[in-house]
Structures are given as C-alpha cells and as structure tokens.
C-alpha positions as CSV (number, residue, x, y, z in Angstrom):
1,M,0.3,0.0,0.0
2,K,2.0,3.1,-0.5
3,L,1.1,6.2,1.8
4,T,0.0,9.9,1.7
5,I,0.4,12.9,4.0
6,E,-3.1,12.3,4.8
7,D,-3.2,8.8,5.5
8,L,-0.5,9.3,7.4
9,H,-2.9,12.0,9.2
10,R,-6.2,9.4,9.8
11,L,-4.1,6.5,11.2
12,Y,-2.5,9.6,13.7
13,E,-6.4,10.4,14.6
14,A,-7.4,6.9,14.8
15,Q,-4.7,6.4,17.0
16,G,-2.6,8.1,18.2
17,A,-4.7,8.5,21.2
18,A,-3.6,5.3,22.5
19,Q,-1.0,5.4,25.5
20,Y,2.7,5.3,24.5
21,G,3.9,1.7,25.7
22,G,3.7,2.3,29.3
23,E,4.5,5.9,29.5
24,A,2.5,8.9,30.1
25,V,1.4,9.9,27.2
26,S,-0.5,8.9,23.9
27,Q,0.8,8.6,20.6
28,L,0.7,11.6,18.8
29,Q,1.8,13.5,21.9
30,H,5.1,11.4,22.2
31,A,5.0,11.8,18.1
32,L,4.5,15.9,18.4
33,Q,6.8,16.2,21.0
34,S,9.4,14.3,19.6
35,A,9.2,16.6,16.3
36,H,9.2,19.2,18.8
37,F,12.8,18.8,20.3
38,A,14.0,18.1,16.8
39,D,12.7,21.8,16.4
40,A,13.8,23.1,19.2
41,D,17.4,22.0,18.5
42,G,16.9,23.3,15.5
43,A,17.9,20.0,13.6
44,P,17.2,19.8,10.0
45,E,13.9,18.9,8.1
46,S,14.5,15.5,7.7
47,L,14.8,15.0,11.4
48,V,12.5,16.4,12.7
49,I,9.5,14.7,10.2
50,A,12.3,11.6,10.7
51,A,11.4,12.1,14.9
52,L,7.5,13.2,13.9
53,L,7.2,9.4,12.4
54,H,10.3,7.2,14.4
55,D,7.3,5.3,15.9
56,F,4.5,5.1,13.1
57,G,5.4,1.4,13.0
58,H,3.6,1.1,16.2
59,L,0.2,2.1,14.9
60,V,0.9,-0.1,11.8
61,S,1.2,-3.1,14.3
62,G,-1.9,-2.1,15.8
63,Q,0.9,-2.7,18.8
64,A,-1.5,-2.7,22.4
65,D,-0.9,-1.6,24.8
66,E,0.1,-4.9,27.1
67,D,2.2,-6.2,24.5
68,L,5.7,-4.8,25.7
69,A,4.6,-5.9,29.3
70,N,3.5,-9.9,27.3
71,G,7.0,-9.1,25.9
72,I,6.3,-8.9,23.1
73,D,8.8,-6.2,20.1
74,D,6.5,-5.4,17.0
75,R,10.0,-4.5,15.3
76,H,8.0,-0.8,14.4
77,E,11.1,1.0,13.5
78,A,12.0,-1.5,10.5
79,L,7.6,-1.7,10.2
80,G,7.7,1.8,10.2
81,V,10.3,2.0,7.6
82,A,8.4,-0.4,5.3
83,A,5.6,1.6,5.3
84,L,7.0,5.2,4.9
85,K,9.6,4.5,2.1
86,N,7.2,4.9,-0.4
87,L,7.4,8.9,1.2
88,F,9.8,9.7,1.9
89,A,14.0,9.3,1.2
90,D,16.7,8.1,3.4
91,D,17.4,11.2,5.3
92,V,14.0,10.8,7.3
93,L,14.5,7.1,7.3
94,A,17.1,6.2,8.3
95,P,17.1,7.5,11.2
96,I,14.2,5.9,11.7
97,A,15.7,2.6,11.0
98,L,18.3,3.2,13.4
99,H,16.8,4.4,16.6
100,V,16.2,1.7,18.1
101,T,19.7,0.4,17.5
102,A,21.3,3.4,19.1
103,K,18.9,2.9,22.2
104,R,21.8,0.1,22.0
105,Y,24.7,1.6,21.1
106,L,23.6,4.5,23.6
107,C,23.8,1.9,26.5
108,A,26.7,0.3,25.2
109,V,29.2,3.9,25.0
110,S,27.9,5.0,28.0
111,P,26.4,3.4,31.1
112,Q,24.5,6.6,32.3
113,Y,22.4,6.5,29.4
114,L,21.2,3.3,30.6
115,L,20.1,4.9,34.1
116,T,18.8,7.9,32.4
117,L,15.9,5.7,30.8
118,S,12.3,5.0,31.7
119,Q,11.4,1.7,33.4
120,A,9.4,0.9,29.4
121,S,12.6,2.2,28.1
122,R,14.6,-1.0,29.8
123,Q,11.6,-3.2,29.6
124,S,11.5,-2.7,25.9
125,L,15.1,-2.2,25.6
126,L,15.6,-6.1,25.9
127,L,13.4,-7.3,23.7
128,Q,15.3,-4.2,21.6
129,G,18.7,-6.9,21.3
130,G,19.4,-5.5,24.9
131,V,23.2,-3.3,25.4
132,M,25.4,-3.5,21.7
133,S,27.9,-5.6,22.3
134,D,31.4,-4.7,21.4
135,E,31.4,-5.8,18.0
136,E,28.2,-3.8,16.8
137,V,29.5,-0.9,18.4
138,S,32.5,-0.9,16.0
139,R,30.1,-1.7,13.1
140,F,27.2,0.7,14.3
141,E,30.5,3.9,14.8
142,R,30.8,3.0,10.6
143,N,27.1,3.8,9.9
144,P,26.4,7.0,7.8
145,H,23.7,8.0,9.7
146,L,24.8,7.0,13.9
147,E,24.7,11.1,14.6
148,S,21.5,11.3,13.2
149,A,20.0,8.5,14.6
150,I,21.8,9.6,18.3
151,A,20.4,13.3,18.0
152,L,16.6,10.9,17.1
153,R,16.9,8.5,20.1
154,R,17.7,11.5,22.1
155,Y,14.5,13.7,20.6
156,D,12.5,10.2,21.3
157,D,13.3,10.0,25.0
158,L,12.6,13.6,26.0
159,A,9.1,13.6,24.5
160,K,7.7,12.2,27.9
161,V,6.5,14.7,29.3
162,P,2.5,14.3,29.9
163,D,0.3,17.7,28.8
164,L,3.5,19.4,26.9
165,V,1.8,22.0,24.6
166,T,3.5,21.5,20.5
167,A,2.7,22.5,17.4
168,P,-0.1,20.2,15.6
169,L,-0.1,17.7,13.9
170,A,-1.6,19.3,10.7
171,H,1.4,22.1,11.5
172,Y,4.5,19.2,11.3
173,L,2.6,16.9,8.3
174,D,2.2,20.2,6.3
175,R,6.0,20.6,6.8
176,A,6.2,16.8,5.7
177,R,4.5,17.7,2.8
178,Q,7.9,19.4,1.0
179,L,9.9,15.8,1.9
180,V,7.3,13.8,-0.1
181,R,9.0,11.8,-3.0
182,T,7.9,13.2,-5.8
183,A,8.9,9.8,-7.7
184,T,8.8,5.7,-5.7
185,P,12.2,4.6,-5.7
186,P,13.2,1.7,-6.9
187,E,12.9,-2.0,-5.6
188,A,15.4,-3.7,-4.1
189,P,17.1,-6.2,-5.9
C-alpha cells in the first residue's frame, strides 16, 4: 500500500490517542513532542519529520498497550520504514530505522545513559536485543547515519512529558509534504 500524507493524518487521528507503551503520554503526544524537541534543537527538516514519524510502525502494527509487558517486540522501526519508504527518502527513513539501534548503542558506550531511560524503555531494550556488544558498537560507529540516529534517540527519550504543549499534527504534516518523494523508489534487488 502506498501511503499519502493524508493517510498518516488519518492513522494518527484514529490511533494516536492510544497510550505510548507504558509511558504517561499517547502515541500522538509522543510523536509531536519528538518533533518539537528536534525543532527546538535546530535539527534539519528531515530529522524533525523523522522524529515525528519514528514510532509510526507502532500504529501500523496495531501494538496493544500490554504488548510490552507480554514480551512482544513489534519491530516498529522496520515496520515504520517499510510503510513510509514510498513517501520519504533516506534522510528521513534512516534515523527511523536506526533509533532502536541507537538506544542499544548509547547504553553500551555510556552506562549512565541506561540510568536515564524510563522503565518502559528499559523493558523494551531487553526485547530489542539489549546493550550492544563491542563488535556491534564498532559496526554501528561506521554507519553514515550514526549522528542522526543518536539525535533522534535523544528526542525520543525527551518526548514523554504529560501535557506538554506542541504544535499540532497538521503543522508537522504540512512540513512533511515538502519532503515527499516525487517518484517511487526502485525495488531493492
């Protein structure tokens, strides 16, 4: 299925009120706050939109509130990228694809980082592969999208503030329109 910006709007309107994986915010609040923090940080437009859409895969998967507690990893980063690949280029998709990996990386290179994670984020870390090994760290440090993935991870971590006022969804989706691909990407060999 080829999504449009209008489809994104409909999905967030229909499912965005669901609780965000054991946190005190909804899926929509988390998305808007992530974009808000990226914007406040002066991130490039592609990273602001990646921040907005980084957990879109949770909506696509139909993740239930109790999935995390039941040990279910919905692989939302991969589902999100698969759903969004016809809309956006790699500068939006790569940070989304790597934001879970960035959490695992930060836990490996900065043990203090692990202490800053919410309980729900620590629980999901275990389902997502846990702290990276030295070999995984070395490999990830060679990834050309390392910095944008780490930045997105930081915005993700901040975006759990009950009742934080942000710009509305329409504001960010209007901006996302400017980044929409004009041609369908070729299929991978």
